[in-house]
C-alpha positions in Angstrom: -28.6 3.7 -49.1 -25.8 4.4 -51.5 -23.5 6.6 -49.3 -22.5 5.0 -46.0 -20.2 6.4 -43.2 -19.3 3.8 -40.6 -18.6 5.1 -37.1 -16.3 2.4 -35.5 -15.0 1.9 -32.0 -11.3 1.2 -31.9 -9.1 -0.6 -34.3 -8.3 -3.3 -31.7 -11.9 -3.9 -30.7 -13.0 -7.3 -32.0 -16.7 -6.4 -31.8 -16.2 -3.2 -33.8 -14.0 -4.8 -36.5 -16.4 -7.8 -37.0 -19.3 -5.4 -37.5 -17.3 -3.4 -40.0 -16.3 -6.6 -41.7 -19.9 -7.7 -42.0 -20.7 -4.4 -43.8 -17.7 -4.7 -46.1 -18.5 -8.3 -46.9 -22.1 -7.4 -47.8 -21.1 -4.6 -50.1 -18.6 -6.8 -51.9 -21.3 -9.5 -52.2 -23.6 -7.1 -54.0 -20.6 -5.5 -55.9 -21.2 -2.1 -54.4 -18.1 -1.6 -52.2 -17.9 2.0 -53.3 -21.0 2.8 -51.2 -18.7 2.8 -48.2 -17.5 6.4 -48.2 -15.6 6.5 -44.9 -14.7 4.6 -41.7 -14.2 6.8 -38.7 -12.7 5.4 -35.5 -14.3 7.1 -32.4 -12.5 5.2 -29.7 -16.0 4.6 -28.3 -16.1 8.2 -27.1 -19.3 10.2 -27.5 -17.3 13.5 -27.3 -15.4 12.4 -30.4 -18.8 11.7 -32.2 -20.0 15.2 -31.2 -16.9 16.9 -32.5 -16.9 14.8 -35.8 -20.6 15.6 -36.5 -20.2 19.3 -35.7 -17.2 19.5 -38.1 -18.9 17.5 -40.8 -21.9 19.8 -40.7 -19.8 23.0 -40.7 -17.8 21.8 -43.7 -20.8 22.0 -46.0 -20.2 18.4 -47.2 -23.2 16.5 -48.5 -24.6 14.2 -45.8 -24.3 10.4 -46.4 -27.5 8.4 -46.7 -26.7 6.7 -43.5 -24.4 6.8 -40.5 -23.9 3.2 -39.4 -22.6 3.0 -35.9 -20.7 0.2 -34.1 -23.1 0.3 -31.1 -26.3 2.0 -29.9 -24.5 4.6 -27.7 -22.6 6.0 -30.7 -25.9 6.0 -32.7 -27.8 8.0 -30.1 -25.0 10.5 -29.8 -24.9 10.8 -33.6 -28.7 11.5 -33.6 -28.3 14.1 -30.8 -25.4 15.9 -32.5 -27.2 16.0 -35.9 -30.3 17.4 -34.3 -28.2 20.1 -32.6 -27.0 21.1 -36.1 -30.6 21.3 -37.3 -30.7 17.9 -39.1 -33.5 15.6 -38.2 -33.2 11.8 -38.1 -34.5 10.0 -40.2 -35.7 12.9 -42.5 -32.3 14.3 -43.2 -30.2 11.2 -42.8 -30.6 7.6 -41.5 -28.7 6.3 -38.4 -28.3 2.7 -37.2 -26.7 1.1 -34.2 -25.9 -2.3 -32.7 -26.7 -4.1 -29.4 -30.4 -3.2 -29.0 -29.9 -1.8 -25.5 -32.8 -0.6 -23.4 -32.0 3.1 -23.7 -31.9 3.0 -27.5 -35.3 1.3 -27.6 -37.0 4.4 -26.0 -34.7 7.0 -27.5 -36.5 9.5 -29.8 -36.0 8.4 -32.5 -35.8 4.7 -31.5 -32.6 3.3 -32.9 -32.5 0.7 -35.7 -30.3 -1.9 -34.2 -29.2 -5.5 -34.0 -30.2 -7.7 -31.1 -27.5 -10.2 -30.1 -30.2 -12.4 -28.5 -28.5 -12.9 -25.1 -31.8 -14.2 -23.6 -32.0 -16.9 -26.3 -28.4 -17.7 -25.6 -29.1 -18.1 -21.9 -32.1 -20.3 -22.5 -30.2 -22.5 -24.9 -27.3 -22.7 -22.4 -29.6 -23.7 -19.6 -31.1 -26.5 -21.8 -27.7 -27.7 -22.7 -26.7 -27.8 -19.1 -29.7 -29.8 -18.2 -29.0 -32.2 -21.1 -25.4 -32.7 -19.8 -26.7 -33.4 -16.3 -29.0 -36.0 -17.7 -26.2 -37.7 -19.7 -27.6 -36.7 -23.1 -24.9 -37.0 -25.7 -24.6 -33.9 -28.0 -23.1 -34.1 -31.4 -23.9 -30.6 -32.7 -23.4 -27.0 -31.8 -26.3 -24.5 -31.3 -25.6 -21.1 -33.1 -27.9 -18.3 -32.0 -28.0 -15.7 -34.8 -28.4 -12.0 -34.3 -31.7 -10.4 -35.1 -32.1 -7.1 -37.1 -34.6 -4.8 -35.3 -35.9 -1.9 -37.5 -36.6 1.4 -35.7 -37.5 5.0 -36.2 -33.9 6.1 -36.9 -34.2 4.6 -40.4 -37.8 5.6 -41.0 -39.3 2.2 -40.0 -42.1 3.6 -37.8 -44.5 0.6 -38.2 -42.1 -2.1 -37.2 -42.4 -1.6 -33.5 -44.5 0.5 -31.1 -41.8 2.6 -29.6 -44.3 5.1 -28.1 -46.0 2.3 -26.1 -42.6 1.2 -24.8 -41.7 4.8 -23.9 -45.0 5.1 -21.9 -44.4 1.8 -20.0 -40.8 2.7 -19.2 -41.9 6.1 -18.1 -44.2 4.5 -15.5 -41.4 2.3 -14.4 -38.9 5.2 -14.1 -40.2 6.3 -10.7 -39.9 2.8 -9.1 -36.4 2.4 -10.6 -35.3 5.8 -9.4 -36.6 5.0 -5.9 -34.8 1.7 -5.9 -31.6 3.2 -7.2 -31.8 5.9 -4.4 -32.3 3.2 -1.8 -29.5 1.1 -3.2 -27.0 3.9 -3.3 -28.0 4.9 0.3 -27.4 1.3 1.4 -23.9 1.2 -0.3 -23.0 4.6 1.4 -24.1 3.2 4.7 -21.9 0.1 4.3 -19.0 2.4 3.3 -19.4 4.7 6.3 -19.9 1.7 8.7 -16.8 -0.2 7.5 -14.5 2.9 7.2 -15.3 4.0 10.7 -14.0 0.8 12.3 -10.7 0.9 14.2 -10.1 -2.8 14.6 -10.9 -5.9 12.6 -13.2 -7.2 15.3 -15.1 -4.0 15.2 -15.4 -4.3 11.4 -16.9 -7.7 11.7 -19.2 -6.8 14.6 -20.5 -3.6 13.0 -21.0 -4.9 9.5 -22.8 -8.0 10.9 -25.1 -5.8 13.0 -25.8 -3.6 10.0 -26.9 -6.5 7.9 -28.9 -8.0 10.8 -30.8 -4.7 11.2 -31.1 -3.9 7.5 -31.1 -6.6 4.8 -34.1 -5.6 2.8 -32.0 -5.3 -0.3 -29.9 -8.5 0.3 -33.0 -10.6 1.2 -33.5 -13.5 3.7 -31.0 -15.7 1.8 -27.7 -13.9 1.7 -24.2 -14.9 2.7 -20.9 -12.9 3.2 -17.9 -15.1 3.8 -14.3 -13.9 4.3 -10.9 -15.5 3.9 -9.6 -16.3 7.4 -6.3 -14.6 6.5 -8.1 -11.4 5.4 -8.1 -10.1 9.0 -4.7 -11.5 9.9 -3.2 -9.8 6.9 -4.2 -6.4 8.3 -2.0 -6.9 11.3 0.9 -8.6 9.4 1.4 -7.7 5.8 3.7 -10.7 5.4 0.7 -12.9 5.5 -0.4 -13.6 2.0 -4.0 -14.0 0.7 -5.1 -16.7 -1.7 -4.7 -16.0 -5.4 -6.3 -19.2 -6.6 -9.4 -20.7 -5.0 -10.4 -20.3 -1.4 -9.3 -21.6 2.0 -10.7 -24.8 3.4 -12.6 -22.9 6.0 -14.1 -19.5 5.5 -14.9 -16.9 8.2 -18.7 -16.3 8.4 -19.3 -12.6 8.7 -23.0 -12.8 7.9 -25.2 -15.7 6.7 -28.9 -16.4 6.5 -30.7 -19.0 4.5 -34.5 -18.7 4.3 -34.2 -16.2 7.2 -32.4 -18.7 9.4 -29.0 -17.4 10.7 -25.9 -19.6 10.4 -24.4 -19.4 13.9 -20.9 -21.0 13.4 -18.0 -18.6 13.0 -16.4 -20.8 10.3 -17.7 -22.7 7.3 -16.3 -25.3 5.0 -15.8 -23.7 1.6 -16.4 -26.9 -0.3 -20.1 -26.7 0.9 -20.4 -23.4 -1.0 -23.5 -22.1 0.9 -24.0 -22.1 4.7 -27.3 -23.6 5.7 -28.1 -25.0 2.3 -30.0 -28.3 2.5 -30.9 -28.9 -1.2 -34.4 -29.7 -0.3 -37.6 -27.8 -1.4 -37.9 -25.5 -4.4 -35.2 -24.8 -6.9 -33.4 -21.5 -6.5 -30.9 -19.5 -8.4 -27.7 -18.6 -6.5 -25.2 -16.0 -7.7 -21.7 -16.1 -6.3 -19.7 -12.8 -6.4 -16.0 -12.8 -5.5 -14.7 -10.0 -3.3 -11.1 -9.3 -4.2 -8.5 -6.7 -4.9 -6.4 -7.4 -8.0 -5.6 -11.1 -7.7 -5.9 -11.4 -3.9 -9.1 -13.1 -2.7 -10.9 -11.4 0.3 -13.9 -13.7 0.2 -17.2 -14.1 -1.6 -20.9 -13.0 -1.5 -23.9 -15.2 -2.3 -27.3 -13.8 -3.4 -30.4 -15.9 -4.1 -33.2 -15.4 -6.7 -31.9 -12.0 -7.8 -32.5 -11.8 -11.5 -33.8 -8.3 -11.2 -30.5 -7.2 -9.6 -28.6 -8.9 -12.4 -30.6 -7.1 -15.1 -30.1 -3.6 -13.6 -26.4 -4.2 -12.9 -27.0 -3.7 -9.2 -25.1 -6.9 -8.3 -22.0 -5.8 -10.2 -22.1 -2.5 -8.4 -22.6 -4.1 -5.0 -19.7 -6.5 -5.7 -17.3 -3.7 -6.8 -18.2 -1.4 -3.9 -17.8 -4.1 -1.3 -14.4 -5.0 -2.8 -13.4 -1.4 -2.8 -14.4 -0.5 0.7 -12.9 -3.8 2.1 -9.6 -2.9 0.4 -9.7 0.7 1.8 -10.4 -0.6 5.3 -7.6 -3.2 5.1 -5.0 -0.7 3.8 -6.1 2.1 6.1 -6.0 -0.1 9.3 -2.7 -1.7 8.2 -1.1 1.7 7.9 -2.5 2.8 11.2 -1.2 -0.3 12.9 2.2 0.1 11.3 2.5 3.7 12.5 1.6 2.6 16.1 4.2 -0.1 16.0 6.9 2.3 15.0 6.1 4.1 18.3 6.2 1.0 20.4 9.1 -0.5 22.1 11.5 -2.6 20.1 10.6 -6.3 19.7 13.4 -7.3 22.1 12.9 -7.6 25.8 15.5 -5.1 27.3 16.4 -7.3 30.3 16.9 -10.7 28.7 17.4 -9.7 25.1 15.0 -12.3 23.9 11.8 -11.5 21.9 9.1 -9.8 23.8 5.3 -10.2 23.9 4.7 -8.2 20.8 7.0 -10.5 18.8 5.3 -13.5 20.3 1.9 -12.3 19.2 3.2 -11.8 15.7 4.6 -15.3 15.7 1.2 -16.6 17.0 -0.5 -14.8 14.1 1.8 -16.3 11.6 1.2 -19.8 13.0 -2.5 -19.2 12.8 -2.3 -18.2 9.2 -0.4 -21.4 8.4 -3.2 -23.4 10.2 -5.8 -21.6 8.2 -4.3 -22.5 4.8 -3.8 -26.1 5.8 0.0 -26.2 5.5 2.0 -29.1 6.8 3.4 -27.1 9.7 4.9 -28.8 12.7 5.4 -26.9 16.0 5.0 -27.2 19.7 4.4 -24.5 22.3 6.6 -24.7 25.5 5.5 -22.6 28.4 7.8 -21.7 31.3 7.1 -20.0 34.6 10.0 -18.9 36.9 9.5 -20.2 40.4 10.5 -18.1 43.5 10.9 -14.7 41.7 9.0 -12.8 44.4 11.0 -14.6 47.0 14.3 -13.6 45.4 13.1 -10.0 45.0 12.0 -9.7 48.6 15.1 -11.4 50.0 17.8 -9.9 47.9 16.4 -7.0 45.9 15.2 -6.5 42.3 18.7 -6.5 40.9 19.1 -10.1 42.2 15.6 -10.8 40.8 16.6 -9.5 37.4 19.8 -11.6 37.4 17.7 -14.7 38.4 15.4 -14.0 35.4 18.4 -13.7 33.0 19.9 -16.9 34.4 16.6 -18.8 33.8 16.2 -17.4 30.3 19.8 -18.4 29.4 19.0 -22.0 30.4 15.9 -22.1 28.2 17.8 -20.6 25.3 20.7 -23.0 25.8 18.5 -26.1 25.8 16.2 -25.0 22.9 19.0 -23.6 20.7 17.0 -23.7 17.4 13.8 -22.2 18.6 12.7 -18.6 19.3 12.2 -17.8 22.9 9.9 -15.0 24.1 9.4 -13.3 27.5 5.7 -12.7 27.5 5.3 -11.6 31.2 7.3 -10.7 34.3 8.2 -14.3 35.0 6.8 -16.1 32.0 8.6 -17.4 28.9 7.4 -19.2 25.8 9.5 -21.2 23.2 8.0 -22.2 19.8 9.6 -25.5 19.0 10.2 -26.3 15.4 12.7 -28.4 13.4 15.2 -30.4 15.5 13.9 -29.0 18.7 10.4 -30.1 17.8 11.6 -33.6 16.9 13.8 -34.0 20.0 11.5 -32.2 22.4 11.2 -35.1 24.9 15.0 -35.4 25.2 15.4 -31.7 25.5 12.9 -31.4 28.3 14.7 -34.1 30.2 18.0 -32.2 29.7 16.3 -29.0 31.0 14.9 -30.8 34.1 18.3 -32.3 34.9 19.8 -28.8 35.0 17.2 -27.3 37.4 17.9 -26.8 41.1 15.9 -28.6 43.8 12.9 -26.4 44.6 13.4 -24.4 47.8 11.6 -21.6 49.7 14.5 -21.1 52.2 16.7 -18.0 51.8 19.3 -17.2 50.9 19.0 -19.3 47.7 22.1 -20.6 46.0 23.7 -18.1 43.6 23.2 -20.5 40.7 19.6 -21.4 41.7 17.2 -22.1 38.8 13.7 -23.4 39.2 11.2 -23.5 36.4 7.7 -24.9 35.9 7.4 -26.3 32.4 4.6 -27.5 30.0 4.6 -28.4 26.4 2.0 -29.3 23.8 2.4 -30.1 20.1 0.0 -28.9 17.3 -2.4 -31.6 16.2 -3.8 -30.8 12.7 -6.6 -33.3 13.3 -8.1 -31.5 16.3 -6.6 -28.1 16.6 -8.2 -25.2 14.7 -6.3 -22.4 16.4 -2.9 -21.8 18.0 -4.8 -21.0 21.2 -5.8 -24.7 21.4 -2.1 -25.6 21.6 -1.3 -22.8 24.0 -4.1 -23.8 26.4 -2.8 -27.4 26.7 0.8 -26.2 27.2 -0.4 -23.7 29.9 -2.4 -26.4 31.7 0.6 -28.7 31.6 2.8 -26.0 33.0 0.5 -25.3 36.0 0.2 -29.0 36.7 4.0 -29.2 36.8 4.2 -26.2 39.1 1.8 -27.8 41.5 3.9 -31.0 41.4 7.1 -29.1 42.1 5.6 -27.3 45.2 4.0 -30.5 46.5 7.2 -32.4 46.2 8.8 -30.1 48.8 
């Protein structure tokens, strides 16, 4: 071929420029650089190729001997556009591509191409990996060369049996179409299931149930693990998700290994795969991160899924899961935000301390800190106002309100550096941090010294204050949740309440 037109991708595409350079280097080597008549940048767009070929044919210019294309997609579009203009390939002009993709192998005419030999690269990489695990010292590099594959688009009909390949792939087309239909239906079912959920718990329950009932595609060894802060971040957008690595413990949304379900709700991420024993046959595991931008939502694990890798189903599954999880997260977050705007303010109108809504947000924040393993120090102090019903019955609800305010003022005065919350009619909570956490024993002694002697006789003194108290500090060695701390504090408070009443 003496006249060559090169259809390139973009000027900033390394692949395209290297392929163009190889052509130029060869022409210079044989001292025939003038054979290169033109370089056309297509921006990798088939529509550009169509327009270019149509204009070329209308112009009446003499066709080159060959259109060399930077990839097979451009080559197939070149063949199609030439045929639409009445020019047959290879009779009227030759066309070549690059990449040796499956579609170009069965295209009519089959595209003359270059195979980058990814299979050989994978085999060599696997052998290298095994050598490394065996401690074999390597002193050389393995370079896998590309392979030129002649085809019908340059008139090489005898080099490979393209018709046989077309017949085989024609038989496989039905099975592939059926699998693609089932796969898309499964993805649509996941979408509709997730996006119909109104709470995070409903999201977990429904998606888990869907995978329990229908996991033909995923198989009997499939794992879906979520960041523990994924759900928490829905309810509080100030909670951040990991941008590097994963949390120490992941939330298990669904997990089966050899058909055996993993029952725990949490899993140590350093173990990678729930239920994996390392015994028995070797298996190939594929890990797929679920994320949006640089925020990690979790990860998926498939086993022995080479067919799904080859047909790009795994990539599609991964991207769709990430997309629908992100849609659900943002949609539910906005819904919660709108509802909160309609709720009462975070302050308790009687005592002017934080209310239960504010406490639940604080509890969520503390849980998020526990999840990421931060060095947080806090204690939960629970308070129950004694004799409130007695005051209400004897002196009226205004007196009862004044009694509640008096009790609240004492709690706030003692624990000056800690947020105090009224979480019920006669219940208060203080979250002790900083100096209050460090000095909690002394502060509780101060509080108790300022309480009135317990009494059930009316009228009670005007400055009467009686509180049952309980406190518990977070222990990172044993506590997984804030509720573990709250439960101990609550038990201590009720024990104190019983002691106060029995002392009378």
